[in-house]
N, C-alpha and C positions, 0 to 999 in steps of 0.2 A: 475064386470072384465070378458069378454071376456076369455075364454082359446082355444087355439090352437094345433094342429096337425104340423108340420113344415117336411116338403118334401125339398132334396138337386138333383136337377140334375145338367147332363151335357148335354151341349146343343152345339154342331159342325154345326160351319157355317160361311162363307169365309168373307162374306161382314154384316151379322144379324147385328142392333142397339140391342145389348141385354138387355139396358134399359128399354126399348121397349119392346122389346118381354115378358122380364118378366114381365110388368104390363101387358099386352094384356093376361099372361098365369093366373096371378091371378085375377084378373077382369073374364074373359072368362069359368074358370072354377067355376066360385062365384056366383057370378052376374050374367054376362052375358053381362054384358053393361052399362058406367058408365057414360059418359061427356054429354050423350045425356038423363037421369036422369033428373028433377025438383027438385030444392033444397027441398025442402020438403022430395022429395023419396029417395034421398037422405042422410038426416037421416035416415028417417026409415032404409033405407037397408045396414045402414055403418056397422053393429053389423056382417052383411054376408059376405061380403066384404072378398076379399082373400089381404094380406101384403106381400112387396115384402120384403124381409129382409136384402139381401143379393146381389150384384154379382160381382164375382171377373172374369176379362179376365184376357186369358193366349194370350198371341200374340205370335205365331211364330218364333223361334228365323230366322234369316236372313241366307240364303243358305242353308238351311235346310225343303227343299221339305216334307218331308215325319213328319214333325210339326205341329200342325194345330191349324187353329183360332178357341176358344172354351171359355166357361165364365160357370164358378159354377154358379146356382141360386139357391136362399136360396127364400122359399112363406111360408109364413103364409095360412093356413085353419080352419078358426073355426070347431067351433065346433057344433055348433048352425047349423051345415050346414046338419051334417048327421049324421047316428045314430051311435051307440056305438057297431060295428062289423067292424071284418077288407076287409069284401068286399065294404062294404060301402067307405070307405077310401078311397082304390083302387080304386074305380073307382072314386071317386072325386079327385086324385091326377096325380091320372096316365092313366085314363081310356081313352079317346081320345085325350090325351095326347101325351102318349104313339104310335099313326099312324103321329106326325108331323115333321118328320124331323128324322136329325139325334140328336136324344135324350136319356137322360137314368137314372132314377129312381138309385143314387146313395147312398142314404138315407133315413130314417125316421127316425125322434122322433116324442113324444106322448106324451100330455098334459098327466097331474098326474089325471083330469077327465075319459080321456078317459080308461089310461092306469089302472086304476081300474076296468072294467070291466072282466079284464081277469086276475083269479090268476096265470096264470104261468101251467110249470110241479109241478103236486098234488109229483113227489118223487122228480127229481131233483139229479144231483152229490149223494148227502148224503144223501137219500129216497135210494137211488136202490143201492147203498152201502152194509149199511143196511141189507137192504133185503136180501143179500147172504154171510153179512159177511165179506165182505174182504173190510179193507179202507187203507191195505201199498200197495199197487201200480196197474199197471195199469189194466185195465181188460183184458181179453184175449175174441172176438166171432170168430165164426165161420159159416157157412152158408150151409142151403141146396144147392146140387147142383146137376145140371141131374134129375130133380122132375117130369118132366113133364113126363107121361105117368107110373110114378111108383103105384104100391098097396100099403095101409096098410105094409106086411108085408116087403116091400123093402125100405119104412120109417125109419120103427122101424130101421133095422137094421142099413140104412145112421144114423141117429141119436144117437143110442149106438155107435159107433164108433167115433163120434165126441165127444161127451160125455168124453170118459175113456180117451181121450187127456187131459184133465183137463181143460176145454174150461170154461169158466162164466156162456155165452151165448150163446145159440142157435138160430134164424131168419130162416123164412123161406125166400128164393128166392121169389122176386116180383111177379115174375108172376107164383105164383103154388097159383091160383085160385078153390072157391068148386067145386067139381067135384064130379059125386060119388061113383070114385077111393078113393078120400080122402076126407068126409066128416069133413067141421070142428072138429067140437065134435068128431069124434071118431078119425079123428085125432092129434089134444088133449091130447087124453088119450090114444094112443098109446105109443106118445110122451116123456110123462110124466112119464109112466109105466117104459117107458128106461129111464130114469135120473133115478129117484130111482133104478134101478139094479145097473146103473151105479158106483151112489151116494156111494154103501155100497162098493164102488170099492178103491173110490176116496175120498172118505169123505168131496168133496166137494160139494154146493148149487150151482141151474142151473137154468137162467131163461131162458124162451121159450117163445119167439115173432113169434106168430101163425098171418099170414097174415090175416088182418079181408078187405072182399070183398064180394062184391055184389053189391047190386043195393042200392045208395045211403039214399032212404027213412025206409032199414033196416040194415043201420049199425050197428048200437045204440044196435039194436035187436040183430043185429051177434055178438057184442062185449057183449053182456050179456050172449047169448049162448056159445060162446068157457070160459067167464069165470066160467060160474056153473059146466061147464065137466074139470072144472083143471085149466084153462090155468095162467099163470102168469106174463107176458108180451105179448102186442102188435104191431105188425109190419104194418103201414099205408102211404098209396100212397099220401102222403097228397098233392102233385101238379094235384094229379087224380083229386082226391073230392074234395078238400077247404080246405085252412082254417078255414073257420066257422065252418066244419065239425068237422077239430084237434081239435078248440075249445069247442065244442059243447060233444064229447068224451069225453077228458082234465076236462073237467067240473062236467061229474054228477059222485054223489057219490056212486053210485053203478059199477064204472068200477075205481075199485082200484087196477090199476093195471100199473105198467108203461106202457107205450107207445114208441113204433119206429118208426117214421119220416122216411121215405125211398125218397130220391130225382129224381125219378125218374120223367122226363120229365122237368126236372134243366137247360137240355142242351138246352132246346127254347126258354132259359127266361134270364140267365146272360154270356156266354164267350163272346157278343162283345161285344168293348168299346162304342158302339155307337146307339147303344137300349139295351133292355129293363130294368132293373132289376138287381143288384150290387147282385155277392154270400151273403156278409154280410146282405143287408134283408134277401134276395128270402131265404137262408138257415140255420141264425143265429138271427133277432131278430124279425123276423115274426116267425120263428117257436115256439123260445121261449116265445112270448107273447102268440101264438095260447098252446102251453100246450105241446111241444115235450121236453118227458123224454133226450132223446140219441136224436142227429139228424146225420143222415150220412152226409158225405157230399163226390166225389172226391177226393180223395190226390194226393200231388202235386212229389207220388213219383213214381207211379205205375202206369198201363194201361190207365186209364181211368183221365189224365193231369189233376190237373186245377191250374194256378198259385201258388205260393208260397206264394206268399203277401195276395191273396183272402184267403185261408184256415188260415194265423195269423187274418187276418181282421173276420172269422167267429170266429174261436177261440173267440177273443175279446167277440164278440156280444153275444156268448153264455157263456161268463163263467165274463164277467165286473160284477160290481158288485157299483159301479159309477151311482150315480144320470142322471149326465149329457149325458151318452150317450146314452143313453132312454129317457130321459125324456123332451122335450122343453115346457122351461114358459117363457111367453112374459113381463112377469113383473121381472124379477132376477132370480136370482137361485133357478134349481132345487131341490126338495127337494126329492119326494118320491116315495120309488124305493123299489118292496120288492120277485120282481121277482127271484127263487128257477134257482142256476144256470145247466145246462143242458149239458149232457156230450158231448164232441167232441166226432165225430165216424169216421176222414178219413178212406178212403175204396179205393179197386179197384186194383188189381194185386199185396197185401201184400203180402210177404214173411220175414220169420224171417226174414235174413238178413237184411232189413229194421227195425229192431224194433231202433239200435242204433237213425235212423234219425227221428221217429216217437217220442222220449220219449227227442232227443232233442227239438223241434218243441213243444209240448205238454205239455213235461213234466209229470206227473204221473198222472193226473185228463183225462186218454185218453183213448176211446173202442179203444185195435188191433185188428180188423178187416179184418181176411180172408177166403177166400174161396178156390182158387186154389194151394194158400198155404199151406194149409191142408189135400186136398182131393187129393194134386196131391203127395204130399210128398212120395220118392219109399221105405215109408214099412208101409202106409197105413193110415188111419185121427186118426189112435191116438196115433200114428208114432210123423204129423205132428200137433198135438198140444199138442201135448211133448217139439215137438222142441220150439216152442213157448215160451213155459210156462216159457222153457230153457233160449232159446233168454234174456228176461224180466228181470228175475232173474241173468242173464250177468252184463246186464247193471244197476241194483239195486245196482250190489254188485262192481260194475266201471274197470269189466274184461270184457276184449275186446273179441268180439266172435269164434273169430278163437280159439284161447289159451283156453277158454271157451267151446270151443267142442273138444279139449281133450280127456274130459274125460264123453262126452254126446254125445252119439252115435247118438238118434236123430239130435240133434243140426250138426251133421256135415254133414249125410246126405242130410241136407237140402240147409248146404250151400256149400257142392258140388254140387247140383244144380243149385243153384239158387244167391251164392255169395255171397259179403255182401257192402253191404253203413252202415258205417262208420259218 
């Protein structure tokens, strides 16, 4: 019996025959033509033919010019047509089609057979928590800021101040590349030395996600070089290098550290309602399948805003344990699904006053990720980290932030600057 991957599209058109359009997509992206084939050839080619699963048409409401006509179209693509890798699947289901008018890929489900080629996150939420020894609260991460042109002593001091604030993770800025000022091995050694120094004061472990950069052909060796120098996590610009490269890193047994996927370039894919790939697929399903232990994406609260419903869809894609959310079975109910959960990391413009909203929307399995909210604290980066930890503890204790801040000067100073969003 054939197995299929299922793509769901939203196609906008004022006049189209959506049923006919769906059939054209199913044929055009698989066997190329159908009605012109001899009957004997059809029998041979049928196993390669795409299948229209459903067409749901939305007609605009009368008198509402903003309500557009569209259809949600589901098409199943036979696994036999493509190799078991994400680039092959994406080119099949949305390569040429992405340029064919107002059409967006809004969902994607894999066959069990296809998904078996992807081990997913090596650590996942549970594994990252085990590494840090933190199981009872959200995690806190801070980000290097203003790193271009800084030498190793400057990076060390910036790292130390963040670590002293009690953060669980520190990541490189995504634009911190390999330079003579900060080669990756020396950067890792320098920062982890500062991490050990901070641990003697804070008593807590810390993961440092070093930015993995360079030509694609050398990324595996770069990762192993960083790990040999002591790196205990990696940051990866997945949309620049590709989902298959993330899969290669996650599947390599010698790359035994968590991988954090950064969403740089994502704005070229998901924001338009008429074009591109939905956020839940791009920054949720594909990242988890390819092996991201932690997935960064714009939050609904801060400086680079993503609509809340899209955030919640990403969260669901990263945390769901339901096979039906990921696996398409043409013959009945989906069964096999074993991907570990990936940590959601809503990002951009996060300050301590936003912690109640983050925990309300994401629960405890979330990484609170801050850059300016740590470094911009009026008492310095260490105080900025402590303000976040105090905000998290206030929420876990059920105490309003302003009340908790009365006895916690770092949190009070942060609220004075940024306010509170309960």
